[in-house]
N, C-alpha and C positions, 0 to 999 in steps of 0.2 A: 472952751472947756478943755483945759489941759490938766487932767488929773495926774498927780504925781504919786509914785509908789515909793514908800519909805520902808526901810528894813534891809535885812541881809539878802543874800542871793539864794537862800534856801526857801522852801515853801512855807516856813513857819513865820508867824508874826508879821504879816504884811498889813500896812495901813494905806488905804487909798483916800486921797483928799483932793477935792476939786476947787480949792481956794474959797470955799464958802463955809457955812456952818455945818455942812454935811461931810461925814467921813465914814468909811466902812473899815472895820478891823477884822481880819481873817486870822484865826488861831487854830489851824489844823494840827494834827492830822484828824481826819474824819473816818469813821467806820460805819458801814451800813449800806443801805440801798436808797435810791430815789424811787418814789412811786408817783405816777401822774396824779396830780391833785385837782386839776381843772380840765373839763372836757375839751376846751379849745387851746390848752397849753401846748408848747413845743419845747424841745430840748436842744441845747447848743453847747458844744465843746469849744473851749478857747484857752489860750495860754495867759498866764498872769501878766506877762510883759507886752501883750498885744494891744492894739488900738481899741479893740472891742472891750477889753478889761477896763480901759479908761472910761469908755462910754457907759458900761454897765454899772460901774461903781461910782458914778457921778450923782449929783443931786437930782438929775433928770435922766433916769436910765433910758437908753435908746439902743437900737441895733445898728445904727449908722449915724454919721454926723448930722444929717438932716432927715433921719428916719423917724418912724413913728415911736411914740413913747411906749415903754413896756412896764409891766409889773413883774418883778423877780419874785418867784414863789419859793424857790429853794436852790441852794448851790452846794455841790460836793467837790472837795479838793481831792485830787488823786495824781499819781505819777509825778513827773517833774514839773511842778508849777502849773498843772492843768486844772481847769475847772469844768464841771458839767452843771449847767444851769437849766432849771425849768422856768419858763417865762410865758407870759400871755400879753397880748396887745392890750394896752390900757383901756381902749374903748370896749373891748370884749369883757374885760374884768368888771367894768362899771355897769354892764347890762343887767 
């Protein structure tokens, strides 16, 4: 799972593609707030060029290479290519 980021070095117009039929396009800037939407969800901050970004924006979102699958509920872009994500374990989502 080697997701590639296409686009310029700014935080605008990033496309994440994991060489399958799945891709994620981010077109920030975003304005607003994130509210917790699931009672078991968690928040995680990460950079657009991090390994975690490659895992989150893949066709099988995960928190680590061999980690558990997650459901991404919402993402906010802020700062210098930073994301704040609300996520929940896929098992807890399906309960």
